[in-house]
N, C-alpha and C positions, 0 to 999 in steps of 0.2 A: 648610330646613336647606337647606345648597349641595349643587349637584350636578357633577360630572363637570365641563361646562365651567368652571361657576368656580372650582373646586377645583385646573384644569390653569392659570389664568390666575393663582392666587395659587404656583405651582408651578413656574411658565414665570419668574415674579418674582424668586423666590428665586433659584432656578437662575442670573440675571443679577447679581444681588445681595449674596449671603451665599455661594454656591461657591466652595472655594480659599481662604477667610476663616480663622483661626485666631481661637476663641472667647477671647478676653480675661477673661469676667467674665458670671455669668447671676446675676441678678437678679429673686426671689420676690416679690410688692407683694399678691396675693392667694392664701391656701393650697387653693383651688379651683381655681385654677390648675395644680395641678398632684395634685389628688387620686388622679389612676390613678396616680400614681407611689408605691407605696405606702412604699419607703425613706426618704419625707421632700425634703424642700429643700433641707438642705444634702447629699443623696447625690446629688441631683440637678446644685446647683450645682458643687459639688466636681470631678464627674466631667467637666465637660464645661470647666471653666476649660485654657485652653491646648491645648486639641483642636481640630484641624482638621474643618473641616462641607468635606467631598468633593462633593459633588450634592444635588439636591432631585429627592426623587420622587413617584413615584404609582401605585396601584393603587384605578382605581374612585374612589371618594371619599373615599379616605383618603392623606394627605397623612405623607410624613416627610422629615428628613434623613439623608444617611449621613455617617457620622463616622465617622474615618480611625484610630481606635482597633476598630471593625469592630462598636460597636453604635449605635443609631439615636434621632433625636428625634421619635417622633409625634407628629403634633398632630392632634388634633381640632378641629375648626373651631364644631361643634355649633350653636344658633340663631344665635351673633353674632359668634361670634370671627374675630381679624381677626388677619393678620401683617404689619407697619406696616414700612417703611421711610423712617427719617425720621435725618435727622439731628444730628450728637453738639450738647445744650444746648435744640432744639427743645422747647416745653412740653410735658408730662406731658398725655396724653389722659385725660380723667375717669375712664377702663375700661381706665387700662393693667394690665395682672395679671402682666406679666414683658415684662425686657428684658435684651438681650442684647447688651454691649459688645465691638469684636476690636481685635484687637492692633494693627492697621495706623491704629487713631483714626479711622476713616472712618465709617462712617452705622452705624445700630443698627439691630438686628431688636427688635421689640417686639410684644409680644402683650397684645391691645385684645380685651374683652368683656365686654359688658353685662350681659350674662344669666347668665354664667358658665356656660353648658351647656358649655363643649366646655372643654379644657385641655390638658395638654403631660405627656408621659412616655419616660422612656429603653427601650427594649426591645433586643432581644438579635435581630439577625437572624439567619434561617432559611432552608431550603430551600425552597421551595412553587411549583411547577409551570413550572419552570426558573431558578426568578430567586429570587434575595434579598431578602426580605420579615420586616416585625420579625413577631417572633413573634404577636404576637396578632390579627395579622389572617392569620395562614397560610392561614386556613379562605377570604378572600375570591377570588372567579376573578377572573380577567380581564375586561377593561370589552372592546365593541367595537372602541374603536378604538386598542386595543393593536396592535400588530402580531403580536403572534404568537395570534388572539383565532382562538379556530378555533370556524369560524361553523357546520359540520355537526355536531360534540359542543353545540354549543348550543341548537342546531335541537333536536337529541334530546331533549336536560336538559326543556328548556321543554314540549316536543309529552310530558314524561312525568310532568307535575306536574299533581295532580287535584285544578285549584283553578283558581279564574279567571285568564284572561292578565295582568290588571294585579298581581295579587297575584305571579306567578311572574316578573315584568320583574322587582318592586320587591326580588327572593329573590337581596341580595348574593352568595348561595353558588351561584349559576346563572349569572348574569351580573353585572356588577357595574357601579355607574359611574350607573344608570340610576334617580331616582326619579318624588316626584308628576308635577314638573313635564313630561317630557320622557316619561314613560309616556303620559301625555296625548296627548300630538304625534305620539308615534309611533303609535300608535293610531289616529288622528286622521286620518293618513298613509297607514296601510294597510288605514283605511274598515273596522276592528274594535272593536265594542265592550269595554269591558273586563268587561264580565261573558262574556265568550262563555270556556268551558271551554281550557284549555288543551291537553289534551289530546284534547282533537277537530278543534285546527287542524291543517291539513293543512302538510304541511311546506312548500311554497309559500307557505301563510299564515306560521307562523315565520318562517322566513327574511327576509317582508319586514318582520315588524315586527323582526327585531335589525337589518336594514339602513336603517329606518325611525328608531330610537334611536341610532346610529351616524348617520346621513345630520343632526340632527337641531343633534345636540348636535357636530358638528363646526361647523355653520352657528353654533351658540351659542358657542362657542367663536371667532369670527371674529368677533363682535358682544362680542367682551368678558364675555360670558354675561349671567344673566338675572340685573337687580335690582329688587326691589320697593321698597325702601328706602334707605336710608346702610349698613345694618349689611354688607352685600355687595357688598364694593368689593376691586382688588387692592390691592399693595405700598404703590402710590404714592395711596392712600387713589379709583380713582375707580374710578367704576360702568359696570355692561356695557348694551347699549341693545339687548339682543335682546327683551324686554319685547312690544315694539314688534310681533315680527316670527311671537308665538305664535298659534294659529289656534284653539288650543279652553280652553288652558287660564284661567281667569280669566277668563273672555268671555261668562257666562253671560246670556242675554238679547239675545248681540249675533248679530249673520248670520255665519249659516256663508259660510268666506271660500270654502267650492267651490258653496254647494248656495241658499244665501239663507235656509237653518232656521235658528231661532233655538239658542241652542246650553244643550245641558239640564245641570244640575249637579244631581249625585246622590251623598247621605253615601259615604264607605268610611273603614273604616276609620281615626273619628275626623277623618278629613280629608274631600277633596273629590273626587268625578272630572266633567271636564268632560266632555262628547261634544253629537256630532249625532244627534238624532232619527233622521233621514235617513237619511244617508251610514254612519252607524253605526247598526244594528238592535240593536236586544237581541233577545238568543235567547230562546227561548221558552221555553227550561227552563233551571234556573242550579242551583248547588249551596252 
């Protein structure tokens, strides 16, 4: 699934192309595209017609469009969701699920989703941690790239978790935006094994790994994100290229960029963890 840098690339594209515009029509072409909007397609499309989009916003891996009427369109990209900007009359994408046209007659906004795990929903905005966010994600923590991110608070929270440090990093209520890819990269930079107990980290180690997460995600953002296939693209259909700079994730058997030891892959939560056996020694005892 896309992580913070990939979602931020999409958010910036939406801010540039749809913020300030008035929706003329919203069209739902597949029911699964709005399965999270329990009021149904007619309510979704009817409430959007004639409404101005104020801004595109993000918290962690979650993306939404602020509407002038005080609500928001929350977008969950899932494994293959794309928000694409296309000129009117452009051929429909094979997996087009929703289309938004605008009163100015300019480019459309389209939701494309091959695997239909993503979706759109209208949500009310509520105050959470000093900001207005969709009610359904009010429990999500700030991310390390957020200007209001509290490193000291996050450090204490990380060290309070009685679980492996990687599981703690993936807990979006503790720190948001970090997924499997950037957790592995942050741990590699911090020389910490993914199975190290979070509550046994020193304060310095906890700050280091959180700082490394922010650092690697900033670098990925500058490269347009990490794209392993054609499904992860920006609003113009372009892929990111940070996969070329990854040091741990997906590099099983490749030499560690720091010491030359082959990178190891371990099963982890129905996924995989990648680490250097020498630079990131496994702890002797794990839970």
